N, C-alpha and C positions, 0 to 999 in steps of 0.2 A: 631385100628388108633390110631394116637398119635397123639396132639397138642403140636407144637413145638413154645415156646414162645421166639420172639427174636423181640430185637429194639422196644419195645413198641405195637407190633401186634403179630399175633398168624397164623400159617399154619396149615391144615390137612395133615400128611401124613402117610404113611405105617409103619405098628411096625418095621419093618426091618431096613428101610430105616433111621427113626427118633432115633435108638440105635444107628445106624453106625453114624450119624452126630455126636450126643452125644459122643460118643466113640472117633472118628477123634477129635472133638473139646478140649477133654480134654487133648490128647495127644499133640497136637499142644499148648495148654496153658501151659504145663508142659516144654514144649521146648521155650517157649518167642516166639511163630511163630503164625502166622495167614496162613489162606487161602481161596479162594471163590469155593462156591461150589453149583452146580445145584440142585434142588430137584423137583420132581413133588409134584405138593399141590393139594386139593380140594379146589376148589372157593365157594363161598356161591350160586353162580348160578346152582351149580350142575355138572359143568364144571372142566375139570382137567387142570391146568395151571401149570407152572413155576417158581418158587423164586430162586433167587439169595442170598446165605447168605454167608456175612465175619466171620467166624468162628475162634476161638483162644485165644490166651491170652488178657486179658483183656475185652473179650465179654459175657456178661451172654446170657446165653440160658439154656432153660428149656423143658422138655418134660412131659408131661402126655396124661395117656390114656383116651380116650373117647370112650363112648359106639358104638358099628360099625353100629346099627340100628338108629342111629340118623340121619346119611347120607347117602345118595348114590349118586356115581357119573357117569356122562357118560364116561367114559376112565379109565384107569389103574394107581393108583398111585404107583404100584409096578416098582421099576427100578433092576431088579436084578443085572445088570452090573456095576451101579452106586453104588451101595450098596457093592459088591464084592469090587470094586476100593477102596472104601472109608477106609472098614474094614482093607484090605492089606497095605494101606498106614499108618492106624493108627498102623498095625502090623510092619510095616518095622522102622518108625520114633521111637517106642517105644524101638525095641532093640539096636538101636544106641547111640552112648554117648549123655548126654544133657550138651551143653555149657554153663554155665552163667559165669557172672562177677567175678572175682575174687574179694572179698572184702574187701582184706587188699592189693589189688595193686591200685597204684596212676594213673591206666586209666582204660579204659573200654575193654580190650580186654577180649576175652570168655577163660574159664579155662575147659580143659577136666577132668571130674573128676575121668577119668581111668586111668590119669598120674601119 
């Protein structure tokens, strides 16, 4: 189990989901982009809920492991389909060109670094 620290709060999530969110956030930040993702979270009352997170460029996020035996939830935190989608999005975005403004240009037009 992992604790995702985000925007002054924290959320308990499945190990795989927390890693997928963190990886996708890193790729988005590298591309100077953002996205909104929904993840199952463990609530303090023992129920499973959802959290919507805006992740990516300029948005700090952290993940730390927590002992599994400290918490138990009525419901499943794991979301294999969502986790796979986030991993696939990270993979697709990390293989494409990253467009960044040209520091020598007089405008903010993006430059493909592969040209």
